[in-house]
VEXLUMRO-735653 format. One record per residue (C-alpha): x, y, z. Coordinates in Angstrom, 3 decimals. Last residue first. Layout:
<recs>
REC         x         y         z
REC         X         Y         Z
...
</recs>
This chain:
<recs>
REC         x         y         z
REC   200.981   -94.434   140.161
REC   201.131   -92.082   137.203
REC   204.671   -90.969   136.481
REC   205.165   -87.255   137.109
REC   206.553   -85.516   134.041
REC   210.011   -83.992   133.811
REC   212.005   -81.894   131.363
REC   215.626   -81.235   132.278
REC   216.855   -78.052   130.609
REC   220.555   -77.577   129.917
REC   221.942   -74.194   128.802
REC   224.318   -74.873   125.900
REC   223.763   -71.643   123.978
REC   221.435   -73.185   121.358
REC   219.402   -74.956   124.099
REC   220.616   -78.230   125.579
REC   218.322   -81.169   126.251
REC   217.286   -83.306   129.198
REC   214.935   -86.237   129.695
REC   212.721   -87.166   132.598
REC   210.006   -89.520   133.855
REC   209.400   -88.744   137.532
REC   208.445   -90.980   140.452
REC   211.457   -90.645   142.738
REC   213.136   -93.771   141.348
REC   213.554   -92.022   137.990
REC   212.120   -93.191   134.682
REC   214.521   -92.138   131.919
REC   214.159   -90.403   128.598
REC   217.623   -89.767   127.164
REC   219.985   -87.239   128.778
REC   221.849   -84.530   126.846
REC   219.485   -84.410   123.860
REC   220.946   -81.826   121.465
REC   218.330   -79.561   119.899
REC   217.305   -80.229   116.308
REC   214.118   -78.194   116.602
REC   212.105   -81.265   115.575
REC   213.738   -83.257   118.404
REC   212.920   -80.598   120.993
REC   209.330   -80.340   119.730
REC   208.871   -84.137   119.885
REC   210.414   -84.310   123.371
REC   208.069   -81.531   124.514
REC   205.038   -83.419   123.196
REC   206.244   -86.678   124.783
REC   206.759   -84.984   128.168
REC   203.124   -83.929   128.343
REC   202.068   -82.419   131.720
REC   205.303   -80.544   132.295
REC   207.874   -80.074   135.085
REC   210.870   -77.978   134.094
REC   214.195   -78.361   135.867
REC   216.882   -75.906   134.788
REC   220.560   -76.765   134.828
REC   223.312   -74.356   135.792
REC   226.814   -75.416   134.829
REC   227.664   -72.642   132.419
REC   225.827   -72.222   129.117
REC   227.870   -69.166   128.208
REC   231.406   -69.632   129.492
REC   232.557   -67.471   132.361
REC   235.310   -64.836   132.199
REC   233.116   -62.226   130.491
REC   230.550   -62.729   133.243
REC   232.901   -61.139   135.793
REC   232.237   -57.753   134.148
REC   228.583   -57.732   135.305
REC   226.938   -54.538   134.047
REC   228.883   -54.295   130.772
REC   229.221   -58.064   130.536
REC   225.419   -58.268   130.497
REC   225.231   -56.118   127.353
REC   227.840   -58.175   125.497
REC   226.401   -61.505   126.614
REC   222.902   -60.469   125.550
REC   220.519   -61.201   128.386
REC   217.633   -63.673   128.261
REC   215.035   -63.837   131.044
REC   212.889   -66.941   131.590
REC   209.336   -67.059   132.931
REC   207.185   -70.060   133.773
REC   203.530   -69.650   134.860
REC   202.222   -71.450   131.790
REC   204.280   -69.439   129.339
REC   206.834   -66.681   129.481
REC   209.715   -65.166   127.552
REC   211.672   -62.165   128.784
REC   214.048   -60.208   126.615
REC   217.302   -58.292   126.864
REC   219.852   -56.845   124.409
REC   217.415   -57.257   121.531
REC   218.148   -56.893   117.810
REC   215.252   -56.797   117.415
REC   212.358   -54.473   118.241
REC   211.075   -53.080   121.571
REC   214.600   -52.460   122.849
REC   214.736   -54.122   125.267
REC   212.151   -56.892   125.221
REC   208.967   -58.023   126.917
REC   206.697   -61.052   127.193
REC   207.873   -62.983   124.126
REC   205.834   -66.167   124.168
REC   206.624   -69.694   125.359
REC   205.476   -72.726   123.384
REC   208.286   -74.874   124.799
REC   210.221   -75.808   121.647
REC   209.199   -73.138   119.150
REC   208.801   -70.233   121.575
REC   211.922   -71.282   123.486
REC   213.928   -71.332   120.235
REC   212.512   -68.005   119.034
REC   213.435   -66.349   122.342
REC   216.950   -67.762   122.161
REC   217.484   -66.600   118.573
REC   216.295   -63.100   119.496
REC   218.647   -62.941   122.487
REC   221.775   -63.912   120.538
REC   224.910   -64.990   122.386
REC   223.113   -65.819   125.625
REC   223.279   -64.959   129.327
REC   220.364   -66.632   131.056
REC   218.354   -64.992   133.837
REC   216.401   -67.812   135.444
REC   213.391   -66.373   137.294
REC   212.675   -67.250   140.928
REC   209.460   -65.955   142.468
REC   207.912   -64.551   145.622
REC   209.910   -65.777   148.594
REC   208.220   -64.722   151.826
REC   210.320   -63.194   154.596
</recs>
């Protein structure tokens, strides 16, 4: 068996809002949507080899009834390695996103900070510290 790819599939309140947020903050682009025009029930955003799916809570609950019982934003965190942490931090701050962990140099050689998207999903942004 060879693993091919892992794509976060986030349940959100408003798919269009989520796509716009990730475009503004991370420079991602809308890769596909259902339907083709807003309001979307599903969309994929991609950039730099990273892809994230967004599912409308109402639409996802239809296929996955157990989702109705879980809070949006859950306990999953995403770890995103970048080449310019300062640029991402600037975009996050300008977007007014909540910083959930301030910039911190970790013992394992990464500089990191974390923020929450509009639905509460937490993204840790990391950049390797030059040695």
